[in-house]
C-alpha positions in Angstrom: 22.0 -17.1 19.5 23.2 -13.5 19.5 23.7 -13.5 15.8 20.1 -14.4 15.1 18.9 -11.6 17.4 21.0 -9.1 15.4 19.6 -10.4 12.1 16.1 -10.1 13.4 16.8 -6.5 14.6 18.2 -5.6 11.2 15.2 -7.1 9.4 12.8 -5.1 11.6 14.7 -1.9 10.9 14.6 -2.5 7.2 10.8 -3.2 7.3 10.2 0.0 9.3 12.3 2.0 6.8 10.4 0.5 3.9 7.1 1.4 5.6 8.2 5.0 6.1 9.3 5.2 2.4 5.9 3.9 1.2 4.0 6.3 3.5 6.1 9.2 2.3 5.6 8.3 -1.4 1.8 7.9 -0.9 1.5 11.2 1.0 3.6 13.0 -1.5 1.4 11.8 -4.3 -1.8 12.7 -2.7 -0.6 16.1 -1.5 0.7 16.8 -5.0 -2.8 16.1 -6.4 -4.5 18.3 -3.8 -1.9 21.1 -4.5 -2.5 20.8 -8.2 -6.2 21.1 -7.8 -5.8 24.2 -5.6 -3.2 25.7 -8.1 -5.4 25.0 -11.1 -8.3 26.9 -9.5 -6.3 30.1 -10.1 -4.3 29.4 -13.2 -4.3 26.3 -15.4 -0.6 26.2 -16.2 0.6 26.2 -12.6 -0.7 22.8 -11.6 1.5 20.8 -13.9 4.5 20.7 -11.7 2.5 19.3 -8.8 1.0 16.6 -11.0 4.5 15.7 -12.2 5.6 15.3 -8.7 2.6 13.1 -7.9 3.2 10.9 -11.0 6.8 10.5 -10.1 6.1 9.5 -6.5 3.4 7.0 -7.5 5.6 5.7 -10.3 8.5 5.0 -7.9 6.2 3.4 -5.5 4.7 1.1 -8.1 8.2 0.2 -9.4 9.3 -0.7 -5.8 6.2 -2.8 -5.2 6.3 -4.7 -8.5 10.0 -5.4 -8.2 9.5 -7.6 -5.1 
């Protein structure tokens, strides 16, 4: 009985960790897009790095979702 409780606790921690990772990737992506728009209002060439970070975050998230 004790073994099944430990397994359930491990699964809950893994689910919570995955949820935090997904939330972090989504927030990084959207904040990168907002930062790119703000950077491009001053200078066109400065927003590319933010867009690259957003694309990378969304790409990793899509890879993780489609892998399961």
